[in-house]
MIDO-462483 format. One line per field, with one value per residue (C-alpha): chain; z, y, x. Coordinates in steps of 0.2 Angstrom, whole numbers, padded with zeros to 4 digits. Example, Ala and Ser with C-alpha at 12.3 -4.5 7.8 and 13.67 -1.06 7.14 Angstrom:
% MIDO-462483
chain = c(A_A)
c3 = c(0039_0036)
c2 = c(-0022_-0005)
c1 = c(0062_0068)
***
This chain:
% MIDO-462483
chain = c(A_A_A_A_A_A_A_A_A_A_A_A_A_A_A_A_A_A_A_A_A_A_A_A_A_A_A_A_A_A_A_A_A_A_A_A_A_A_A_A_A_A_A_A_A_A_A_A_A_A_A_A_A_A_A_A_A_A_A_A_A_A_A_A_A_A_A_A_A_A_A_A_A_A_A_A_A_A_A_A_A_A_A_A_A_A_A_A_A_A_A_A_A_A_A_A_A_A_A_A_A_A_A_A_A_A_A_A_A_A_A_A_A_A_A_A_A_A_A_A_A_A_A_A_A_A_A_A_A_A_A_A_A_A_A_A_A_A_A_A_A_A_A_A_A_A_A_A_A_A_A_A_A_A_A_A_A_A_A_A_A_A_A_A_A_A_A_A_A_A_A_A_A_A_A_A_A_A_A_A_A_A_A_A_A_A_A_A_A_A_A_A_A_A_A_A_A_A_A_A_A_A_A_A_A_A_A_A_A_A_A_A_A_A_A_A_A_A_A_A_A_A_A_A_A_A_A_A_A_A_A_A_A_A_A_A_A_A_A_A_A_A_A_A_A_A_A_A_A_A_A_A_A_A_A_A_A_A_A_A_A_A_A_A_A_A_A_A_A_A_A_A_A_A_A_A_A_A_A_A_A_A_A_A_A_A_A_A_A_A_A_A_A_A_A_A_A_A_A_A_A_A_A_A_A_A_A_A_A_A_A_A_A_A_A_A_A_A_A_A_A_A_A_A_A_A_A_A_A_A_A_A_A_A_A_A_A_A_A_A_A_A_A_A_A_A_A_A_A_A_A_A_A_A_A_A_A_A_A_A_A_A_A_A_A_A_A_A_A_A_A_A_A_A_A_A_A_A_A_A_A_A_A_A_A_A_A_A_A_A_A_A_A_A_A_A_A_A_A_A_A_A_A_A_A_A_A_A_A_A_A_A_A_A_A_A_A_A_A_A_A_A_A_A_A_A_A_A_A_A_A_A_A_A_A_A_A_A_A_A_A_A_A_A_A_A_A_A_A_A_A_A_A_A_A_A_A_A_A_A_A_A_A_A_A_A_A_A_A_A_A_A_A_A_A_A_A_A_A_A_A_A_A_A_A_A_A_A_A_A_A_A_A_A_A_A_A_A_A_A_A_A_A_A_A_A_A_A_A_A_A_A_A_A_A_A_A_A_A_A_A_A_A_A_A_A_A_A_A_A_A_A_A_A_A_A_A_A_A_A_A_A_A_A_A_A_A_A_A_A_A_A_A_A_A_A_A_A_A_A_A_A_A_A_A_A_A_A_A_A_A_A_A_A_A_A_A_A_A_A_A_A_A_A_A_A_A_A_A_A_A_A_A_A_A_A_A_A_A_A_A_A_A_A_A_A_A_A_A_A_A_A_A_A_A_A_A_A_A_A_A_A_A_A_A_A_A_A_A_A_A_A_A_A_A_A_A_A_A_A_A_A_A_A_A_A_A_A_A_A_A_A_A_A_A_A_A_A_A_A_A_A_A_A_A_A_A_A_A_A_A_A_A_A_A_A_A_A_A_A_A_A_A_A_A_A_A_A_A_A_A_A_A_A_A_A_A_A_A_A_A_A_A_A_A_A_A_A_A_A_A_A_A_A_A_A_A_A_A_A_A_A_A_A_A_A_A_A_A_A_A_A_A_A_A_A_A_A_A_A_A_A_A_A_A_A_A_A_A_A_A_A_A_A_A_A_A_A_A_A_A_A_A_A_A_A_A_A_A_A_A_A_A_A_A_A_A_A_A_A_A_A_A_A_A_A_A_A_A_A_A_A_A_A_A_A_A_A_A_A_A_A_A_A_A_A_A_A_A_A_A_A_A_A_A_A_A_A_A_A_A_A_A_A_A_A_A_A_A_A_A_A_A_A_A_A_A_A_A_A_A_A_A_A_A_A_A_A_A_A_A_A_A_A_A_A_A_A_A_A_A_A_A_A_A)
c3 = c(-0002_-0003_0013_0017_0015_0028_0026_0035_0032_0031_0027_0024_0009_0007_-0005_-0005_-0019_-0035_-0048_-0048_-0060_-0045_-0049_-0038_-0043_-0035_-0037_-0027_-0013_0002_-0006_-0014_-0025_-0026_-0039_-0033_-0049_-0040_-0041_-0027_-0027_-0011_-0006_0005_0016_0019_0033_0042_0037_0035_0022_0021_0007_-0004_-0022_-0028_-0045_-0057_-0063_-0061_-0064_-0075_-0076_-0070_-0074_-0067_-0070_-0055_-0061_-0062_-0050_-0060_-0062_-0077_-0071_-0085_-0082_-0091_-0095_-0099_-0093_-0079_-0075_-0055_-0047_-0033_-0025_-0011_-0004_0002_0013_0019_0024_0033_0041_0045_0056_0068_0069_0067_0072_0058_0047_0027_0018_0003_-0011_-0025_-0043_-0053_-0072_-0073_-0072_-0088_-0102_-0113_-0118_-0124_-0119_-0112_-0110_-0107_-0104_-0102_-0105_-0103_-0112_-0109_-0116_-0125_-0118_-0127_-0123_-0130_-0130_-0142_-0156_-0164_-0174_-0170_-0156_-0157_-0150_-0149_-0145_-0136_-0134_-0115_-0111_-0103_-0091_-0078_-0076_-0093_-0097_-0117_-0123_-0143_-0152_-0166_-0171_-0170_-0176_-0178_-0177_-0182_-0168_-0169_-0159_-0140_-0132_-0120_-0104_-0096_-0086_-0070_-0072_-0077_-0062_-0050_-0057_-0058_-0074_-0086_-0099_-0111_-0107_-0112_-0109_-0116_-0123_-0125_-0133_-0122_-0131_-0129_-0118_-0101_-0108_-0123_-0125_-0126_-0110_-0100_-0105_-0098_-0082_-0080_-0080_-0067_-0070_-0069_-0086_-0096_-0099_-0107_-0119_-0125_-0142_-0153_-0146_-0148_-0167_-0170_-0164_-0170_-0185_-0188_-0193_-0175_-0167_-0177_-0174_-0156_-0155_-0141_-0145_-0137_-0134_-0133_-0125_-0131_-0123_-0139_-0135_-0147_-0144_-0154_-0157_-0163_-0163_-0158_-0167_-0184_-0198_-0207_-0193_-0188_-0176_-0181_-0172_-0163_-0156_-0152_-0135_-0141_-0122_-0116_-0111_-0093_-0091_-0101_-0094_-0096_-0085_-0085_-0082_-0084_-0076_-0089_-0084_-0101_-0100_-0111_-0111_-0115_-0105_-0109_-0099_-0102_-0090_-0091_-0088_-0106_-0106_-0120_-0117_-0131_-0132_-0143_-0150_-0154_-0158_-0176_-0178_-0187_-0201_-0201_-0189_-0173_-0172_-0160_-0152_-0146_-0131_-0127_-0110_-0100_-0079_-0066_-0069_-0069_-0070_-0061_-0059_-0060_-0059_-0064_-0056_-0061_-0064_-0058_-0063_-0049_-0052_-0042_-0046_-0033_-0023_-0022_-0025_-0037_-0042_-0058_-0061_-0078_-0076_-0088_-0072_-0066_-0082_-0083_-0065_-0069_-0084_-0076_-0061_-0074_-0085_-0099_-0116_-0112_-0126_-0123_-0104_-0106_-0109_-0095_-0081_-0083_-0078_-0060_-0053_-0033_-0021_-0010_0001_0000_-0006_-0013_-0021_-0034_-0038_-0037_-0038_-0044_-0033_-0022_-0011_0007_0013_0020_0002_0005_-0011_-0004_-0015_-0011_-0015_-0013_-0006_-0013_0005_0002_0012_0007_0010_0011_0007_0010_0003_0009_0002_-0009_-0011_0004_0002_0002_0008_0024_0039_0052_0050_0058_0074_0067_0051_0059_0070_0054_0046_0061_0060_0041_0043_0057_0046_0031_0043_0048_0030_0027_0041_0036_0019_0025_0035_0021_0009_0024_0023_0007_0005_0018_0011_-0007_0002_0010_-0006_-0014_-0001_-0003_-0023_-0021_-0010_-0022_-0037_-0026_-0022_-0040_-0047_-0033_-0038_-0058_-0056_-0048_-0063_-0073_-0062_-0059_-0040_-0030_-0019_-0003_-0008_-0015_-0004_-0004_-0007_-0003_0003_0007_0019_0016_0030_0032_0046_0050_0053_0055_0050_0034_0030_0020_0015_0018_0010_0022_0014_0022_0014_0021_0018_0019_0008_0016_0013_0022_0013_0018_0013_-0005_-0006_-0008_-0009_-0023_-0024_-0039_-0037_-0052_-0058_-0070_-0081_-0086_-0088_-0088_-0080_-0090_-0089_-0095_-0080_-0074_-0062_-0055_-0038_-0032_-0014_-0010_0006_0010_0020_0033_0039_0035_0041_0035_0043_0048_0041_0034_0036_0028_0027_0011_0009_-0007_-0008_0002_0004_-0012_-0023_-0036_-0046_-0043_-0046_-0044_-0049_-0036_-0043_-0031_-0035_-0027_-0033_-0029_-0032_-0033_-0028_-0012_-0007_-0011_-0012_-0026_-0025_-0024_-0038_-0049_-0045_-0048_-0059_-0070_-0081_-0067_-0056_-0061_-0064_-0054_-0053_-0053_-0049_-0049_-0035_-0038_-0048_-0037_-0040_-0027_-0032_-0026_-0013_-0005_-0003_0005_0022_0028_0037_0041_0056_0066_0061_0064_0083_0080_0066_0077_0090_0078_0066_0065_0051_0035_0031_0046_0040_0024_0031_0042_0026_0015_0029_0030_0011_0011_0023_0013_-0004_0005_0012_-0005_-0012_-0001_-0004_-0024_-0025_-0010_0002_-0011_-0006_-0019_-0015_-0021_-0034_-0028_-0038_-0050_-0044_-0055_-0054_-0060_-0057_-0058_-0060_-0054_-0054_-0035_-0038_-0041_-0026_-0016_-0024_-0020_-0003_0013_0025_0036_0049_0051_0069_0073_0054_0043_0030_0015_0023_0027_0009_0003_0013_0001_0015_0022_0003_0000_0018_0011_-0004_0002_0016_0002_-0007_0007_0016_0003_0000_-0018_-0027_-0011_-0005_0009_0018_0035_0052_0046_0033_0043_0055_0048_0056_0045_0050_0032_0015_0011_0015_0015_0013_0008_-0007_-0010_-0019_-0006_-0014_-0004_-0009_-0007_-0010_-0011_-0012_-0016_-0024_-0038_-0052_-0071_-0085_-0095_-0086_-0095_-0092_-0078_-0080_-0070_-0064_-0046_-0048_-0035_-0040_-0034_-0035_-0035_-0032_-0029_-0036_-0042_-0060_-0056_-0041_-0049_-0063_-0050_-0039_-0053_-0059_-0043_-0041_-0057_-0052_-0037_-0045_-0059_-0045_-0038_-0054_-0054_-0040_-0046_-0052_-0070_-0072_-0086_-0092_-0083_-0087_-0106_-0110_-0097_-0103_-0122_-0117_-0109_-0124_-0135_-0124_-0124_-0143_-0144_-0132_-0142_-0158_-0150_-0141_-0158_-0166_-0153_-0155_-0173_-0170_-0158_-0169_-0186_-0182_-0178_-0160_-0145_-0136_-0121_-0129_-0135_-0119_-0110_-0123_-0124_-0103_-0105_-0116_-0104_-0089_-0100_-0101_-0083_-0077_-0089_-0087_-0093_-0081_-0076_-0074)
c2 = c(0000_0017_0030_0043_0062_0075_0091_0106_0124_0139_0154_0159_0170_0182_0173_0157_0146_0137_0149_0160_0155_0152_0151_0147_0155_0148_0152_0167_0161_0158_0169_0161_0172_0166_0174_0171_0178_0194_0211_0204_0194_0187_0185_0172_0170_0150_0156_0166_0157_0171_0182_0197_0209_0211_0217_0228_0227_0239_0224_0205_0195_0182_0175_0181_0175_0178_0181_0176_0185_0202_0198_0204_0197_0201_0202_0200_0209_0215_0231_0226_0218_0225_0225_0222_0224_0214_0220_0228_0211_0212_0227_0220_0204_0215_0225_0210_0203_0220_0218_0201_0204_0218_0216_0211_0229_0233_0239_0247_0245_0262_0263_0268_0248_0245_0238_0231_0238_0223_0219_0203_0193_0176_0168_0175_0167_0173_0164_0174_0193_0188_0191_0180_0185_0174_0184_0180_0194_0192_0176_0171_0166_0180_0176_0190_0192_0207_0212_0216_0229_0223_0239_0234_0254_0255_0250_0249_0233_0232_0220_0212_0197_0190_0174_0170_0156_0154_0151_0135_0133_0128_0113_0113_0104_0106_0121_0111_0107_0122_0131_0120_0120_0136_0145_0140_0150_0145_0135_0141_0133_0132_0115_0115_0101_0091_0091_0111_0113_0123_0137_0141_0156_0146_0136_0152_0160_0145_0147_0163_0161_0152_0134_0127_0133_0127_0108_0099_0085_0071_0075_0061_0065_0083_0080_0069_0081_0099_0095_0093_0111_0116_0102_0108_0127_0123_0133_0134_0127_0136_0124_0132_0123_0131_0131_0121_0107_0110_0110_0120_0123_0137_0136_0152_0156_0147_0160_0158_0147_0148_0141_0123_0110_0095_0087_0090_0083_0089_0096_0111_0109_0113_0107_0102_0096_0083_0069_0053_0062_0052_0054_0067_0079_0075_0072_0056_0060_0074_0075_0085_0083_0090_0097_0081_0069_0064_0063_0060_0054_0058_0048_0039_0022_0013_-0003_0002_0005_-0012_-0004_0012_0023_0028_0037_0048_0038_0047_0037_0044_0037_0045_0045_0049_0067_0081_0088_0105_0108_0097_0097_0086_0078_0066_0052_0056_0067_0074_0080_0087_0082_0094_0078_0071_0072_0058_0054_0045_0036_0038_0028_0013_0001_0005_0002_-0015_-0019_-0016_-0026_-0041_-0040_-0040_-0053_-0040_-0036_-0022_-0014_-0011_-0005_0012_0016_0004_0011_0029_0023_0018_0033_0032_0042_0053_0057_0077_0085_0103_0107_0120_0125_0116_0121_0111_0097_0097_0084_0086_0080_0063_0059_0064_0073_0090_0099_0116_0119_0131_0123_0129_0138_0150_0140_0138_0120_0110_0091_0079_0062_0048_0043_0027_0012_0001_-0019_-0026_-0042_-0037_-0036_-0027_-0007_0005_0013_0031_0026_0019_0034_0044_0035_0037_0056_0056_0046_0055_0073_0064_0060_0078_0084_0073_0076_0095_0093_0084_0096_0110_0099_0095_0114_0116_0103_0111_0127_0120_0111_0125_0136_0122_0121_0140_0138_0124_0136_0150_0138_0132_0151_0155_0141_0144_0164_0160_0148_0162_0172_0160_0156_0174_0171_0186_0195_0188_0169_0172_0163_0178_0195_0213_0226_0244_0257_0276_0289_0308_0313_0331_0333_0350_0359_0349_0337_0321_0305_0289_0271_0257_0241_0224_0208_0192_0176_0162_0150_0134_0143_0155_0171_0171_0180_0185_0188_0207_0216_0228_0242_0255_0271_0281_0293_0284_0298_0294_0310_0311_0326_0341_0331_0317_0307_0296_0302_0284_0279_0264_0257_0240_0231_0216_0200_0191_0176_0181_0163_0157_0165_0181_0199_0211_0230_0244_0263_0274_0290_0295_0312_0329_0341_0350_0337_0332_0319_0307_0295_0283_0266_0255_0239_0227_0212_0200_0199_0186_0191_0176_0189_0195_0176_0172_0188_0198_0188_0172_0175_0182_0167_0152_0160_0172_0184_0182_0195_0207_0193_0191_0184_0197_0189_0201_0202_0214_0230_0244_0261_0274_0287_0304_0295_0286_0302_0313_0322_0321_0337_0328_0335_0318_0317_0335_0333_0317_0326_0341_0331_0324_0339_0357_0360_0365_0373_0386_0391_0395_0404_0416_0417_0423_0435_0445_0445_0453_0466_0471_0472_0483_0495_0496_0499_0514_0521_0521_0524_0536_0522_0512_0494_0481_0464_0449_0439_0422_0408_0397_0381_0366_0351_0333_0320_0301_0293_0276_0266_0265_0248_0242_0251_0242_0226_0227_0237_0231_0245_0255_0255_0237_0233_0237_0239_0225_0224_0227_0243_0248_0245_0257_0272_0284_0292_0276_0270_0287_0285_0267_0271_0286_0273_0262_0274_0281_0265_0251_0241_0244_0232_0229_0249_0257_0273_0271_0277_0289_0279_0261_0267_0284_0287_0299_0307_0316_0311_0326_0327_0341_0335_0342_0336_0330_0347_0357_0361_0361_0348_0343_0326_0324_0309_0311_0301_0309_0305_0303_0305_0317_0332_0327_0307_0297_0284_0291_0281_0283_0287_0290_0306_0308_0325_0333_0350_0360_0376_0364_0358_0344_0341_0337_0327_0316_0312_0309_0295_0289_0287_0280_0265_0263_0262_0250_0239_0240_0235_0219_0212_0216_0203_0203_0207_0212_0231_0237_0256_0252_0267_0280_0274_0277_0294_0298_0293_0303_0319_0314_0313_0331_0337_0329_0338_0355_0352_0345_0363_0373_0363_0366_0384_0388_0380_0385_0404_0417_0419_0423_0408_0413_0411_0396_0389_0396_0386_0370_0370_0373_0359_0348_0354_0349_0333_0330_0336_0327_0310_0294_0284_0268_0254)
c1 = c(0000_0005_0010_-0001_0003_0005_-0003_0003_-0006_0005_-0005_-0023_-0027_-0043_-0052_-0063_-0070_-0063_-0068_-0051_-0036_-0023_-0004_0011_0028_0044_0061_0064_0074_0064_0050_0034_0022_0004_-0007_-0027_-0035_-0040_-0030_-0019_-0002_0004_0021_0025_0042_0046_0057_0046_0030_0020_0014_0027_0021_0004_0007_-0009_-0012_-0023_-0034_-0038_-0023_-0023_-0004_0014_0032_0048_0067_0079_0094_0087_0074_0059_0041_0030_0011_-0003_-0018_-0035_-0025_-0009_0008_0017_0034_0038_0054_0056_0072_0060_0058_0075_0072_0056_0066_0078_0064_0054_0068_0068_0049_0042_0024_0022_0007_0011_0016_0005_0014_0002_0008_0005_0004_0022_0027_0015_0028_0015_-0001_-0009_-0027_-0035_-0019_-0021_-0004_0015_0031_0049_0063_0080_0078_0061_0045_0029_0010_-0003_-0021_-0037_-0040_-0057_-0057_-0039_-0025_-0011_0005_0018_0036_0043_0062_0064_0078_0095_0094_0084_0078_0072_0053_0054_0049_0049_0039_0048_0037_0019_0009_-0008_-0018_-0035_-0050_-0061_-0076_-0071_-0076_-0090_-0086_-0104_-0111_-0110_-0093_-0086_-0095_-0086_-0069_-0056_-0058_-0044_-0035_-0021_-0005_0013_0028_0047_0055_0074_0084_0094_0110_0112_0126_0125_0136_0127_0114_0099_0103_0108_0091_0083_0092_0089_0071_0060_0062_0045_0039_0055_0060_0074_0069_0079_0087_0080_0063_0065_0070_0057_0044_0049_0061_0079_0081_0075_0087_0101_0098_0096_0081_0068_0053_0037_0022_0004_-0010_-0027_-0044_-0050_-0039_-0025_-0009_0003_0023_0034_0052_0058_0073_0070_0068_0052_0044_0025_0013_0008_-0003_0006_-0009_-0028_-0035_-0053_-0054_-0047_-0029_-0026_-0007_0008_0025_0040_0044_0054_0071_0086_0103_0108_0094_0085_0066_0059_0041_0029_0013_-0002_-0017_-0036_-0048_-0059_-0045_-0039_-0020_-0007_0010_0023_0038_0052_0046_0063_0054_0054_0072_0072_0063_0075_0073_0063_0047_0037_0024_0008_-0002_-0019_-0029_-0040_-0036_-0050_-0054_-0057_-0042_-0040_-0023_-0005_0013_0028_0043_0056_0044_0027_0013_0002_-0014_-0030_-0048_-0054_-0061_-0042_-0026_-0018_0001_0004_0019_0026_0042_0046_0047_0030_0022_0031_0027_0007_0008_0016_0003_-0011_-0003_-0003_0009_0021_0017_-0002_0002_0005_-0014_-0021_-0010_-0016_-0032_-0025_-0018_-0014_-0023_-0015_-0030_-0030_-0044_-0048_-0032_-0034_-0015_0002_0019_0034_0038_0053_0063_0069_0084_0075_0070_0051_0042_0036_0022_0016_-0003_-0017_-0035_-0052_-0053_-0039_-0026_-0007_-0003_0013_0011_0023_0022_0031_0048_0045_0033_0030_0033_0015_0024_0029_0017_0028_0031_0043_0035_0041_0030_0016_0015_0015_0002_-0009_-0006_-0010_-0025_-0032_-0027_-0036_-0053_-0052_-0052_-0066_-0077_-0073_-0079_-0094_-0099_-0098_-0108_-0121_-0124_-0125_-0138_-0148_-0148_-0153_-0166_-0173_-0173_-0183_-0195_-0199_-0198_-0211_-0221_-0220_-0226_-0240_-0246_-0244_-0255_-0269_-0269_-0268_-0283_-0294_-0291_-0300_-0315_-0320_-0323_-0331_-0316_-0323_-0320_-0303_-0289_-0278_-0288_-0288_-0301_-0297_-0304_-0302_-0301_-0298_-0286_-0278_-0259_-0251_-0267_-0269_-0281_-0276_-0285_-0276_-0280_-0278_-0277_-0281_-0273_-0281_-0271_-0285_-0273_-0265_-0248_-0237_-0230_-0214_-0196_-0196_-0216_-0220_-0236_-0237_-0249_-0251_-0261_-0265_-0278_-0293_-0289_-0271_-0260_-0241_-0233_-0224_-0208_-0215_-0215_-0230_-0242_-0244_-0237_-0230_-0230_-0222_-0223_-0212_-0217_-0208_-0221_-0238_-0247_-0262_-0278_-0268_-0271_-0258_-0262_-0254_-0259_-0254_-0258_-0266_-0271_-0271_-0285_-0288_-0282_-0296_-0286_-0302_-0307_-0292_-0286_-0278_-0271_-0264_-0252_-0240_-0222_-0210_-0192_-0179_-0164_-0173_-0175_-0157_-0147_-0141_-0123_-0129_-0141_-0128_-0116_-0128_-0142_-0133_-0145_-0160_-0154_-0169_-0182_-0197_-0215_-0228_-0247_-0261_-0274_-0287_-0289_-0301_-0308_-0308_-0321_-0328_-0340_-0325_-0317_-0332_-0331_-0348_-0356_-0373_-0381_-0379_-0362_-0357_-0353_-0344_-0332_-0330_-0320_-0310_-0306_-0310_-0324_-0318_-0335_-0333_-0317_-0323_-0338_-0326_-0315_-0332_-0337_-0319_-0319_-0336_-0332_-0316_-0327_-0340_-0327_-0318_-0336_-0340_-0322_-0325_-0344_-0347_-0354_-0363_-0362_-0355_-0361_-0351_-0360_-0364_-0354_-0364_-0371_-0370_-0379_-0383_-0397_-0398_-0417_-0420_-0436_-0444_-0448_-0430_-0425_-0438_-0433_-0415_-0414_-0419_-0430_-0422_-0437_-0443_-0443_-0461_-0469_-0473_-0461_-0472_-0479_-0460_-0457_-0470_-0463_-0456_-0445_-0438_-0434_-0424_-0414_-0410_-0404_-0395_-0386_-0381_-0372_-0362_-0357_-0357_-0342_-0340_-0328_-0319_-0317_-0328_-0328_-0319_-0324_-0337_-0344_-0347_-0361_-0371_-0387_-0396_-0412_-0414_-0413_-0401_-0381_-0370_-0351_-0335_-0326_-0308_-0306_-0312_-0328_-0344_-0357_-0375_-0382_-0401_-0412_-0431_-0445_-0454_-0466_-0460_-0472_-0483_-0492_-0507_-0506_-0512_-0498_-0483_-0468_-0464_-0446_-0431_-0421_-0403_-0397_-0380_-0377_-0360_-0352_-0337_-0341_-0326_-0334_-0351_-0344_-0334_-0348_-0361_-0349_-0348_-0367_-0368_-0355_-0367_-0383_-0374_-0370_-0386_-0395_-0383_-0392_-0411_-0422_-0428_-0446_-0458_-0456_-0472_-0466_-0464_-0475_-0467_-0449_-0455_-0461_-0443_-0435_-0446_-0441_-0422_-0423_-0431_-0418_-0404_-0410_-0410_-0394_-0386_-0392_-0383_-0368_-0368_-0372_-0358_-0344_-0352_-0355_-0342_-0343_-0330_-0322_-0332_-0348_-0344_-0338_-0355_-0365_-0356_-0357_-0376_-0378_-0368_-0378_-0395_-0386_-0384_-0400_-0412_-0407_-0416_-0426_-0417_-0431)
***
């Protein structure tokens, strides 16, 4: 069996999750640079075991490379490539020795460090004095070469070459997988020929740069892959792994070279490296891995030498995936799937041993061995650095976990003999310690998964309730139920209040939840109030007002109450339309950040379910001044009619004084304002059939119905206190005790109004066949008040007629006479209107004539039977 790994956490960074492109850069002594995919680069000191410096870049970092000799790093951001001199780290080390408890120093990288202005650079590579950038431009990949200056102080980087490669459609890895694994871009490495001497310029350039992106390949395999000319010119070769799965190469110093495709994995390339290093330091195997686990091993096949020459053998296989990150040592490929850290032994001895155990031929064992890597029992690793070996022979990996921790992972020195039954005590204790560490990691991961599952179950439960409520309310719209029978319904009450010597009308909303569901977080009651005759403001703004009331927990059987101001005294924007709806928002249920991460494009999406549309008219907004209600209203608010009387008295006194001065004592009386009126006629028989009598305690029902006075009072009470379409008057309209059929009131625009209900007889004067009729008359000096109240009375009468029983037209003759008179009046009024627009008259005369016609239409209605 394989020994277990020891994991030691060194530092915690300020990020979590696996959605970032994380990279670890070693090779600067005891300092390690960690790029987390954000604007920050952390500098960690192995000696002090802490973060010493934080580099703040202008934009998110996509890649970084370093130069050990000049102590420089190049950082690729969205806005370009920046060059940073790390000499300040030496001074930071000296100061940290004096103050060991100091916090990490923050260094902000300014625009002065910008050396290449290319946008959206995906990958960087430094080969000696040549800086390479890879980015996507429209329909092609662009590989650009820049000459770096010899002097560190200089910032000029001259472009001396670029290469294009057409873009093909990217491979789709699945939405679920792409959300879980870190975002990957392209991969750039440099391959050198193994026969290049250490003193040659190409090898010197490789040694001056950080070695984790540079590999030395055996000369024969180098020549077979990249050609004889590249091998003779001893040119470094650039390998590019692209998100579309292609593995391309470019001989750097070969004249006339171009980007060519070496192989295709048919899935995004996430790692390229070389392994199986011999004693001479030459790698015998080139390895490329895709995100979904497809791996290609490129080796020299010397079996074909009998036919004349060796060939490059491409062996493809699949390892347990997905592959989040990877690294290579002399004989092994280490990679993380997110759930586990695996080791794949690529040495020839390992493949031969596997074939003997399975009884297979050696020639076909490579692909089979790829399917059985050994588990190291370390989970959630998203970045790995180049392996190193300790003095005891243990392999040490440096990695970053998905929780943002920098971890040192120590692997056992070698393979333990499976036949031995006894282990040394030191190895047993270490195995127990490693086992406990692995159990702790599994428990922590299980706890996180349990929390995630609980959160998802809660979200699914709330979403199921939302869908059930949606279906319940949508079913109500098709059945056309009355408001009182709906499972979730709204009704309103109007009430006048006085604050700071100013009257205002409020609308109190009552929402009853009679459904079996709870209106929880995420549901909002939306109420829109707008004038019935829509008109926009001069600035183009809508005159409607919207009110929102979020719910927390409205259980079945409970009532939600909300008060909203709709008008102030003097406002004549009646009638008003009130629209109620329930809105379910996904962002208010989960939060903006979680919706943006899990449900992209649904931040502003919501479900709107209409409840009802109501009308608040002039009858709802009246302030009654009836004799029985005067005392009660006086205790609540001062009478506006008394204030109007005082104001009229003072004005008349000033006018009389002015008249005496101008006319030598003659009084100048102020003319009374013009009165407007409108009438509605309803058959008394319909009113008797639909209204209950007011006085029925000591009288017979039939006799009380025949009482005209009682009939008028009953109709007046119905007009003032009826719950029309779910809206009724509040405290002053609930229990009104009227002693007369004449009501004085104040309208919402402040105008005094008079509402009279009386019985009259309609018919020809010489005819004995007359119909007993109830007349509802509206009078006021305000034309707008008369129109508004007339409209409200007609709406009440229309509601009243809906409950009347159908009878034979016993008043047919009376109605025919009424139609005849209406036709005669219509002919006269038509001639008046034609004369007003046909003759040359002034605007004042025309308006007066049209107003007269309008009043005649209002004062001579048809009889409603």
